[in-house]
C-alpha positions as CSV (number, residue, x, y, z in Angstrom):
1,X,0.0,0.0,0.0
2,X,1.1,3.5,-0.8
3,X,0.1,6.4,1.5
4,X,-0.4,10.0,0.5
5,X,-0.3,12.1,3.7
6,X,-0.5,15.7,4.9
7,X,1.4,16.9,7.9
8,X,0.8,20.2,9.7
9,X,3.2,22.3,11.7
10,X,1.6,24.8,14.2
11,X,4.9,26.6,14.6
12,X,5.3,27.2,10.8
13,X,1.5,27.3,10.1
14,X,2.3,25.2,7.0
15,X,1.2,21.9,5.5
16,X,3.5,19.3,4.0
17,X,2.2,16.7,1.6
18,X,4.1,13.5,1.0
19,X,3.9,10.0,-0.4
20,X,5.4,6.8,1.0
21,X,5.4,3.1,0.7
22,X,6.8,2.8,4.2
23,X,4.7,2.3,7.3
24,X,3.2,5.8,7.8
25,X,4.2,6.0,11.5
26,X,7.8,5.3,10.6
27,X,7.8,7.9,7.9
28,X,6.5,10.6,10.3
29,X,9.2,9.7,12.8
30,X,11.7,10.4,10.0
31,X,10.2,13.8,9.4
32,X,10.5,14.5,13.1
33,X,14.1,13.3,13.4
34,X,17.3,15.3,12.6
35,X,17.5,15.5,8.8
36,X,17.8,18.0,6.0
37,X,14.8,19.1,4.1
38,X,11.6,21.1,4.4
39,X,10.3,19.3,7.5
40,X,13.5,19.9,9.4
41,X,12.4,23.5,10.0
42,X,10.1,22.4,12.8
43,X,9.6,19.4,15.1
44,X,5.9,19.6,15.7
45,X,4.6,18.0,12.5
46,X,1.4,16.1,13.1
47,X,-0.5,13.9,10.7
48,X,-3.8,15.6,9.8
49,X,-4.8,13.5,6.7
50,X,-3.9,10.4,4.7
51,X,-5.2,8.3,1.9
52,X,-4.0,4.8,0.8
53,X,-3.6,3.5,-2.7
54,X,-2.8,0.1,-4.0
55,X,-1.2,1.6,-7.1
56,X,1.9,3.8,-6.8
57,X,1.1,5.7,-10.0
58,X,-2.3,6.7,-8.6
59,X,-0.8,7.7,-5.3
60,X,1.8,9.9,-7.0
61,X,-0.9,11.5,-9.1
62,X,-2.9,12.3,-6.0
63,X,0.2,13.8,-4.2
64,X,0.9,16.0,-7.2
65,X,-2.7,17.1,-7.3
66,X,-2.7,18.2,-3.7
67,X,0.7,19.9,-3.9
68,X,-0.6,21.8,-7.0
69,X,-3.4,23.4,-5.0
70,X,-1.0,25.8,-3.2
71,X,-4.0,26.8,-1.0
72,X,-4.3,26.2,2.7
73,X,-8.0,26.9,2.3
74,X,-8.4,24.0,-0.1
75,X,-6.3,21.6,2.0
76,X,-8.3,22.5,5.1
77,X,-11.5,21.7,3.2
78,X,-10.0,18.3,2.2
79,X,-9.0,17.6,5.8
80,X,-12.4,18.7,7.2
81,X,-14.4,16.6,4.7
82,X,-12.5,13.4,5.3
83,X,-12.4,12.7,1.5
C-alpha cells in the first residue's frame, strides 16, 4: 500500500504533503528526526490527513494534485471533509 499524507506544523503554520510506501508512523518519525529538508524546519509536525492506494502511479498523481493546490483553504477543506 502507498500512502499520501498531509502533515501540519503549528509553529510554521504550514502543511507538508508527501507519499510513502513505508509504514506511515515510521515515515512521520523520520520527518521529526534530525535530517535535511523542508520538514527539518520544525519538530511539531502532526498527521492531519492520509489516503491509501494500491497503485503507486495513482498515489503519486494524487500527491501531485494536492501539492498543486497551493492553497491552505483547499487543503483545510479536504482535511475537514475526510475525503
